[in-house]
PAMI-890559 format. One record per residue (C-alpha): x, y, z; residue in three letters. Coordinates in nm, 3 decimals. Example, Ala and Ser with C-alpha at 12.3 -4.5 7.8 and 13.67 -1.06 7.14 Angstrom:
ATOM | xx | yy | zz | res
ATOM | 1.230 | -0.450 | 0.780 | ALA
ATOM | 1.367 | -0.106 | 0.714 | SER
! end
This chain:
ATOM | xx | yy | zz | res
ATOM | -0.572 | 22.590 | 5.249 | MET
ATOM | -0.541 | 22.845 | 4.971 | ASN
ATOM | -0.384 | 22.773 | 4.634 | GLY
ATOM | -0.289 | 22.411 | 4.568 | ASP
ATOM | -0.485 | 22.145 | 4.745 | LYS
ATOM | -0.338 | 22.013 | 5.068 | LYS
ATOM | -0.251 | 21.645 | 5.028 | GLU
ATOM | -0.345 | 21.397 | 5.301 | VAL
ATOM | -0.263 | 21.029 | 5.299 | VAL
ATOM | -0.515 | 20.788 | 5.446 | ILE
ATOM | -0.360 | 20.472 | 5.590 | ASN
ATOM | -0.438 | 20.210 | 5.854 | LYS
ATOM | -0.352 | 20.463 | 6.127 | ARG
ATOM | -0.589 | 20.731 | 5.998 | SER
ATOM | -0.874 | 20.865 | 6.212 | GLY
ATOM | -1.150 | 21.120 | 6.167 | LEU
ATOM | -1.243 | 21.330 | 6.473 | VAL
ATOM | -1.576 | 21.518 | 6.466 | LEU
ATOM | -1.641 | 21.799 | 6.710 | GLU
ATOM | -2.000 | 21.882 | 6.819 | GLY
ATOM | -2.146 | 22.230 | 6.844 | GLY
ATOM | -2.521 | 22.200 | 6.806 | GLY
ATOM | -2.646 | 22.356 | 6.483 | MET
ATOM | -2.290 | 22.456 | 6.393 | ARG
ATOM | -2.253 | 22.087 | 6.314 | GLY
ATOM | -2.407 | 22.166 | 5.974 | ILE
ATOM | -2.051 | 22.261 | 5.876 | PHE
ATOM | -1.952 | 21.899 | 5.943 | THR
ATOM | -2.250 | 21.780 | 5.734 | SER
ATOM | -2.098 | 21.964 | 5.439 | GLY
ATOM | -1.754 | 21.813 | 5.503 | VAL
ATOM | -1.890 | 21.459 | 5.522 | LEU
ATOM | -2.110 | 21.494 | 5.217 | ASP
ATOM | -1.798 | 21.599 | 5.030 | ASN
ATOM | -1.617 | 21.291 | 5.160 | PHE
ATOM | -1.908 | 21.067 | 5.054 | MET
ATOM | -1.914 | 21.223 | 4.707 | ASP
ATOM | -1.545 | 21.126 | 4.671 | ARG
ATOM | -1.565 | 20.788 | 4.840 | GLY
ATOM | -1.336 | 20.890 | 5.125 | ILE
ATOM | -1.345 | 20.664 | 5.429 | ARG
ATOM | -1.133 | 20.635 | 5.741 | PHE
ATOM | -1.048 | 20.322 | 5.941 | PRO
ATOM | -1.167 | 20.501 | 6.253 | TYR
ATOM | -1.418 | 20.781 | 6.311 | THR
ATOM | -1.524 | 20.933 | 6.644 | ILE
ATOM | -1.801 | 21.188 | 6.689 | GLY
ATOM | -1.933 | 21.397 | 6.978 | VAL
ATOM | -2.291 | 21.528 | 7.007 | SER
ATOM | -2.368 | 21.687 | 6.665 | ALA
ATOM | -2.053 | 21.511 | 6.543 | GLY
ATOM | -2.202 | 21.175 | 6.639 | ALA
ATOM | -2.528 | 21.264 | 6.465 | CYS
ATOM | -2.343 | 21.360 | 6.148 | ASN
ATOM | -2.106 | 21.066 | 6.176 | GLY
ATOM | -2.378 | 20.803 | 6.195 | ILE
ATOM | -2.513 | 20.904 | 5.853 | SER
ATOM | -2.159 | 20.912 | 5.717 | TYR
ATOM | -2.097 | 20.560 | 5.839 | MET
ATOM | -2.410 | 20.430 | 5.663 | SER
ATOM | -2.323 | 20.621 | 5.346 | GLY
ATOM | -2.648 | 20.818 | 5.345 | GLN
ATOM | -2.528 | 21.128 | 5.163 | ARG
ATOM | -2.744 | 21.438 | 5.235 | GLY
ATOM | -2.932 | 21.279 | 5.524 | ARG
ATOM | -2.761 | 21.492 | 5.791 | ALA
ATOM | -2.816 | 21.809 | 5.585 | LYS
ATOM | -3.185 | 21.719 | 5.554 | TYR
ATOM | -3.215 | 21.671 | 5.929 | GLY
ATOM | -3.045 | 22.001 | 6.010 | ASN
ATOM | -3.203 | 22.223 | 5.745 | ILE
ATOM | -3.514 | 22.079 | 5.573 | ASP
ATOM | -3.652 | 21.913 | 5.884 | LEU
ATOM | -3.587 | 22.227 | 6.092 | LEU
ATOM | -3.760 | 22.445 | 5.835 | GLU
ATOM | -4.064 | 22.214 | 5.834 | GLN
ATOM | -4.098 | 22.138 | 6.205 | TYR
ATOM | -3.911 | 22.419 | 6.387 | ASN
ATOM | -3.790 | 22.158 | 6.635 | TYR
ATOM | -3.551 | 22.372 | 6.838 | ILE
ATOM | -3.589 | 22.664 | 7.073 | GLY
ATOM | -3.746 | 22.802 | 7.387 | LEU
ATOM | -4.094 | 22.685 | 7.291 | LYS
ATOM | -3.974 | 22.325 | 7.283 | GLN
ATOM | -3.811 | 22.372 | 7.620 | LEU
ATOM | -4.124 | 22.513 | 7.782 | LEU
ATOM | -4.363 | 22.264 | 7.627 | LEU
ATOM | -4.156 | 21.945 | 7.634 | LYS
ATOM | -3.874 | 22.011 | 7.885 | GLY
ATOM | -3.608 | 21.987 | 7.613 | ASN
ATOM | -3.456 | 22.255 | 7.392 | ILE
ATOM | -3.496 | 22.012 | 7.099 | MET
ATOM | -3.776 | 21.777 | 6.999 | ASP
ATOM | -3.599 | 21.450 | 7.069 | PHE
ATOM | -3.901 | 21.241 | 6.974 | ASN
ATOM | -3.893 | 21.389 | 6.625 | LEU
ATOM | -3.512 | 21.378 | 6.591 | LEU
ATOM | -3.440 | 21.034 | 6.736 | PHE
ATOM | -3.757 | 20.836 | 6.673 | HIS
ATOM | -3.978 | 20.981 | 6.397 | VAL
ATOM | -3.693 | 21.104 | 6.173 | PHE
ATOM | -3.484 | 20.781 | 6.169 | PRO
ATOM | -3.782 | 20.548 | 6.140 | THR
ATOM | -4.038 | 20.735 | 5.924 | GLU
ATOM | -3.909 | 21.049 | 5.757 | ILE
ATOM | -3.557 | 20.942 | 5.656 | SER
ATOM | -3.509 | 20.582 | 5.772 | PRO
ATOM | -3.162 | 20.510 | 5.898 | TYR
ATOM | -2.980 | 20.228 | 5.718 | ASP
ATOM | -2.883 | 20.012 | 6.016 | TYR
ATOM | -2.783 | 19.729 | 5.786 | ASP
ATOM | -2.525 | 19.945 | 5.612 | ALA
ATOM | -2.379 | 20.048 | 5.949 | LEU
ATOM | -2.359 | 19.685 | 6.059 | ALA
ATOM | -2.182 | 19.594 | 5.735 | ARG
ATOM | -1.923 | 19.875 | 5.763 | SER
ATOM | -1.571 | 19.753 | 5.836 | LYS
ATOM | -1.456 | 20.077 | 5.995 | GLU
ATOM | -1.471 | 20.162 | 6.365 | ILE
ATOM | -1.720 | 20.430 | 6.468 | PHE
ATOM | -1.723 | 20.560 | 6.827 | GLU
ATOM | -1.971 | 20.797 | 6.987 | MET
ATOM | -1.894 | 20.996 | 7.301 | VAL
ATOM | -2.116 | 21.059 | 7.602 | THR
ATOM | -2.048 | 21.194 | 7.952 | THR
ATOM | -2.128 | 20.978 | 8.253 | SER
ATOM | -2.332 | 21.167 | 8.510 | CYS
ATOM | -2.192 | 20.948 | 8.784 | LYS
ATOM | -1.822 | 20.982 | 8.707 | SER
ATOM | -1.816 | 21.305 | 8.504 | GLY
ATOM | -1.589 | 21.126 | 8.259 | LYS
ATOM | -1.626 | 21.048 | 7.891 | ALA
ATOM | -1.769 | 20.717 | 7.777 | CYS
ATOM | -1.696 | 20.574 | 7.431 | TYR
ATOM | -1.934 | 20.344 | 7.249 | PHE
ATOM | -1.891 | 20.162 | 6.917 | ASP
ATOM | -2.233 | 19.994 | 6.890 | GLU
ATOM | -2.325 | 19.889 | 6.533 | LYS
ATOM | -2.583 | 19.613 | 6.563 | HIS
ATOM | -2.853 | 19.715 | 6.813 | ASN
ATOM | -3.073 | 19.993 | 6.669 | PRO
ATOM | -3.228 | 20.080 | 7.004 | THR
ATOM | -2.893 | 20.110 | 7.175 | ARG
ATOM | -2.752 | 20.313 | 6.886 | ILE
ATOM | -3.029 | 20.568 | 6.926 | ILE
ATOM | -2.981 | 20.572 | 7.303 | ASP
ATOM | -2.614 | 20.654 | 7.263 | ILE
ATOM | -2.665 | 20.928 | 7.003 | ILE
ATOM | -2.943 | 21.077 | 7.208 | LYS
ATOM | -2.724 | 21.080 | 7.520 | ALA
ATOM | -2.431 | 21.230 | 7.327 | SER
ATOM | -2.661 | 21.513 | 7.218 | SER
ATOM | -2.832 | 21.581 | 7.555 | SER
ATOM | -2.710 | 21.930 | 7.643 | LEU
ATOM | -2.671 | 22.016 | 8.008 | PRO
ATOM | -2.936 | 22.241 | 8.165 | PHE
ATOM | -3.168 | 22.236 | 7.857 | VAL
ATOM | -3.210 | 21.861 | 7.794 | SER
ATOM | -3.314 | 21.586 | 8.031 | PRO
ATOM | -3.063 | 21.323 | 8.136 | ILE
ATOM | -3.055 | 21.027 | 7.894 | SER
ATOM | -2.972 | 20.668 | 7.969 | TYR
ATOM | -2.744 | 20.412 | 7.802 | VAL
ATOM | -2.759 | 20.059 | 7.941 | ASP
ATOM | -2.947 | 20.207 | 8.235 | GLY
ATOM | -2.669 | 20.452 | 8.319 | GLU
ATOM | -2.736 | 20.830 | 8.330 | PRO
ATOM | -2.556 | 21.020 | 8.056 | MET
ATOM | -2.537 | 21.371 | 7.905 | LEU
ATOM | -2.365 | 21.548 | 7.615 | ASP
ATOM | -2.028 | 21.400 | 7.529 | GLY
ATOM | -1.887 | 21.749 | 7.483 | GLY
ATOM | -1.890 | 21.806 | 7.860 | ILE
ATOM | -1.603 | 21.564 | 7.916 | ALA
ATOM | -1.442 | 21.535 | 7.573 | ASP
ATOM | -1.540 | 21.794 | 7.313 | SER
ATOM | -1.261 | 21.711 | 7.069 | ILE
ATOM | -1.166 | 21.344 | 7.127 | PRO
ATOM | -0.830 | 21.356 | 6.949 | LEU
ATOM | -0.646 | 21.196 | 7.240 | LEU
ATOM | -0.901 | 20.914 | 7.235 | ARG
ATOM | -0.824 | 20.849 | 6.868 | ALA
ATOM | -0.450 | 20.848 | 6.939 | GLN
ATOM | -0.496 | 20.611 | 7.235 | SER
ATOM | -0.664 | 20.363 | 7.001 | GLN
ATOM | -0.361 | 20.363 | 6.772 | GLY
ATOM | -0.489 | 20.617 | 6.518 | PHE
ATOM | -0.215 | 20.876 | 6.499 | THR
ATOM | -0.273 | 21.013 | 6.146 | ASN
ATOM | -0.586 | 21.220 | 6.213 | ASN
ATOM | -0.816 | 21.464 | 6.036 | VAL
ATOM | -1.003 | 21.683 | 6.285 | VAL
ATOM | -1.321 | 21.861 | 6.187 | VAL
ATOM | -1.397 | 22.163 | 6.407 | LEU
ATOM | -1.706 | 22.381 | 6.405 | THR
ATOM | -1.535 | 22.704 | 6.516 | ARG
ATOM | -1.292 | 22.925 | 6.326 | ASN
ATOM | -0.918 | 22.925 | 6.409 | LYS
ATOM | -0.830 | 23.109 | 6.722 | GLY
ATOM | -1.163 | 23.062 | 6.895 | TYR
ATOM | -1.153 | 23.014 | 7.272 | ARG
ATOM | -1.423 | 22.978 | 7.531 | LYS
ATOM | -1.440 | 23.209 | 7.834 | SER
ATOM | -1.186 | 23.121 | 8.099 | GLN
ATOM | -1.453 | 23.159 | 8.365 | LYS
ATOM | -1.588 | 22.829 | 8.507 | PRO
ATOM | -1.947 | 22.749 | 8.404 | THR
ATOM | -2.178 | 22.823 | 8.692 | ARG
ATOM | -2.395 | 22.527 | 8.787 | VAL
ATOM | -2.708 | 22.624 | 8.983 | PRO
ATOM | -2.719 | 22.464 | 9.325 | PHE
ATOM | -3.036 | 22.269 | 9.242 | PHE
ATOM | -2.900 | 22.114 | 8.920 | MET
ATOM | -2.750 | 21.763 | 8.922 | TYR
ATOM | -2.722 | 21.750 | 9.301 | ARG
ATOM | -2.704 | 21.371 | 9.282 | LYS
ATOM | -2.400 | 21.392 | 9.054 | TYR
ATOM | -2.115 | 21.601 | 9.205 | PRO
ATOM | -1.861 | 21.472 | 8.955 | ALA
ATOM | -2.084 | 21.588 | 8.668 | LEU
ATOM | -2.115 | 21.934 | 8.829 | ARG
ATOM | -1.736 | 21.952 | 8.850 | ASP
ATOM | -1.698 | 21.844 | 8.485 | ALA
ATOM | -1.939 | 22.113 | 8.370 | ILE
ATOM | -1.753 | 22.377 | 8.572 | ARG
ATOM | -1.420 | 22.272 | 8.419 | ARG
ATOM | -1.547 | 22.236 | 8.065 | ARG
ATOM | -1.434 | 22.575 | 7.931 | ASN
ATOM | -1.078 | 22.533 | 8.053 | ALA
ATOM | -1.055 | 22.173 | 7.923 | PHE
ATOM | -1.198 | 22.277 | 7.583 | TYR
ATOM | -0.938 | 22.554 | 7.552 | ASN
ATOM | -0.662 | 22.302 | 7.639 | GLU
ATOM | -0.791 | 22.071 | 7.366 | GLN
ATOM | -0.796 | 22.350 | 7.108 | ILE
ATOM | -0.442 | 22.454 | 7.203 | ALA
ATOM | -0.329 | 22.094 | 7.149 | LEU
ATOM | -0.506 | 22.076 | 6.811 | VAL
ATOM | -0.346 | 22.399 | 6.695 | GLU
ATOM | -0.001 | 22.288 | 6.810 | GLN
ATOM | -0.022 | 21.949 | 6.638 | LEU
ATOM | -0.154 | 22.121 | 6.324 | GLU
ATOM | 0.137 | 22.363 | 6.326 | GLU
ATOM | 0.377 | 22.071 | 6.369 | ASP
ATOM | 0.220 | 21.900 | 6.065 | GLY
ATOM | 0.102 | 21.602 | 6.270 | LYS
ATOM | -0.274 | 21.640 | 6.203 | ILE
ATOM | -0.496 | 21.800 | 5.942 | THR
ATOM | -0.772 | 22.036 | 6.060 | VAL
ATOM | -1.083 | 22.133 | 5.867 | ILE
ATOM | -1.261 | 22.429 | 6.021 | ARG
ATOM | -1.473 | 22.728 | 5.918 | PRO
ATOM | -1.251 | 22.991 | 5.756 | GLU
ATOM | -1.455 | 23.289 | 5.883 | ARG
ATOM | -1.590 | 23.375 | 6.227 | PRO
ATOM | -1.901 | 23.172 | 6.289 | ILE
ATOM | -2.238 | 23.350 | 6.260 | GLU
ATOM | -2.438 | 23.037 | 6.340 | VAL
ATOM | -2.550 | 22.993 | 6.701 | ASP
ATOM | -2.564 | 22.654 | 6.877 | ARG
ATOM | -2.943 | 22.676 | 6.853 | MET
ATOM | -2.953 | 22.855 | 6.515 | GLU
ATOM | -3.288 | 22.854 | 6.323 | ARG
ATOM | -3.194 | 23.082 | 6.032 | ASN
ATOM | -3.206 | 22.852 | 5.727 | ILE
ATOM | -2.996 | 23.090 | 5.518 | GLY
ATOM | -2.714 | 23.093 | 5.767 | LYS
ATOM | -2.724 | 22.718 | 5.812 | LEU
ATOM | -2.718 | 22.658 | 5.436 | THR
ATOM | -2.421 | 22.892 | 5.395 | ALA
ATOM | -2.228 | 22.712 | 5.667 | LEU
ATOM | -2.305 | 22.372 | 5.508 | TYR
ATOM | -2.170 | 22.498 | 5.176 | GLU
ATOM | -1.859 | 22.629 | 5.348 | GLU
ATOM | -1.799 | 22.288 | 5.501 | GLY
ATOM | -1.831 | 22.122 | 5.161 | TYR
ATOM | -1.592 | 22.378 | 5.007 | SER
ATOM | -1.334 | 22.346 | 5.284 | CYS
ATOM | -1.330 | 21.968 | 5.248 | ALA
ATOM | -1.288 | 22.006 | 4.873 | ASP
ATOM | -0.959 | 22.188 | 4.927 | LYS
ATOM | -0.792 | 21.866 | 5.047 | ILE
ATOM | -0.662 | 21.596 | 4.815 | LYS
ATOM | -0.677 | 21.251 | 4.970 | PHE
ATOM | -0.470 | 20.956 | 4.863 | THR
ATOM | -0.490 | 20.604 | 5.003 | THR
ATOM | -0.188 | 20.414 | 5.124 | GLU
ATOM | -0.222 | 20.040 | 5.163 | GLU
! end
């Protein structure tokens, strides 16, 4: 994306796909704030885990809200880390993030979400089936929070969440980069926002699931084991479609120095600014 700006046409078949990645999602916060500053909207947006958290503020048009939650709130409350896991049984303070933050600190604009004409889907993983579930809830605040919380519930370090009474975990287990979901819904002109630099691959080794974890959910255990291989297949597809000129990818341009559970405010701020800058290198035009 050097030199002249890349031109992207947004039409009725355009979708926006938002990868997760924990605190690396601050890159996506920068991308979406840039989009909001320029009034860029897509007919369809789908987000996973941190992508869902960022996407929900994008859908309500609350510019800067996701950045505040990922940087300012972290600096003030230190809501992530081993201490949280030991004291509360969760690597993140979900009460702060999904109850106090959206109701008291930076109230979420549910009315704006309900009024939005675009489709917004959030991805979770069913513990029972081990498969991805896709939700487009816009009108029930309690259910919206349940879905986002489930989409962000990381295996091993977060408790199982529930949506409509069904056990769910992080959407990234079953569908980290839901590009095929976007295409299956008729959105074939996609912009994909990744939170890793080009060429990144996960280890080919299956993720080891301790024998005592998720014993009631064998399909979930299998999905966790297969996650690395499936993620690498998704990345290979993204890179091939990008090379063929069929999708546009926005990703960090340098190897990532931000961990999934990063607490360094300087690193997070730099990654946010990189996201904003990378998005700014694309010229969008709208086709009726």
